[in-house]
Every structure is written in structure tokens, then in C-alpha cells.
C-alpha positions in Angstrom: -13.4 39.2 -29.3 -16.9 40.5 -27.4 -20.4 38.5 -27.5 -21.5 41.7 -29.6 -18.7 41.3 -32.1 -20.1 37.3 -32.2 -23.6 38.6 -32.6 -22.5 40.4 -35.7 -20.0 37.6 -37.1 -23.3 35.3 -36.7 -25.6 37.6 -38.4 -23.2 38.8 -41.2 -23.0 34.6 -41.8 -26.8 34.5 -41.7 -27.2 37.4 -44.2 -24.4 35.8 -46.6 -26.1 32.3 -46.4 -29.3 33.4 -47.4 -28.6 33.7 -50.9 -27.2 30.2 -50.9 -30.3 28.9 -49.1 -32.8 30.6 -51.9 -30.6 29.0 -54.7 -30.9 25.8 -53.4 -34.9 26.1 -52.8 -35.5 26.8 -56.2 -33.8 23.6 -57.7 -35.5 20.5 -58.3 -35.6 17.7 -55.6 -33.8 14.6 -56.8 -34.7 12.7 -53.9 -37.9 11.5 -55.7 -36.2 8.4 -57.8 -34.6 7.1 -54.6 -38.1 7.1 -52.9 -39.2 5.3 -55.7 -37.0 2.8 -56.1 -37.4 2.3 -51.9 -41.0 1.7 -52.3 -40.3 -0.8 -55.2 -37.8 -2.5 -53.0 -40.3 -2.6 -50.4 -43.0 -4.0 -52.8 -40.8 -6.8 -54.4 -39.7 -7.7 -50.5 -43.6 -8.0 -49.9 -44.3 -9.7 -52.5 -41.5 -12.4 -51.6 -42.7 -12.8 -48.5 -46.2 -13.5 -49.5 -45.2 -15.8 -52.2 -43.1 -18.0 -49.8 -45.8 -18.1 -47.1 -48.5 -19.2 -49.6 -45.8 -22.0 -50.8 -45.5 -22.8 -47.1 -49.2 -22.7 -46.6 -50.1 -24.9 -49.7 -47.3 -27.4 -49.5 
């Protein structure tokens, strides 16, 4: 297989994948709930650390 053949195959692969990438880009992202739950977990952890430190401070 020559370099020209490999370039043609690569070009054909890119051309065939363009349709799939456009379809995926049109779908809504479902990462938002995961981001929200990680933010909620960070807030809960921060509140717990704050409560423990205040308890230790005023004990």
C-alpha cells in the first residue's frame, strides 16, 4: 500500500465520519445533570467541613 493509497483511505474515513459528527453535535448534551450533582456534592462537602470546623472552634 502506497502513501497515496493511505491518504485516500484517511480522506474517505474523514468524509464518512463527518455525517456522524454532525448528528452527535445536534443531540442535546446530557452532561449537565452530572455537573449539577458534582456541584451539589462539592457544596455539601464544603458545608460539612465548615460545620465541623465551627464545632471544633466553639467547643
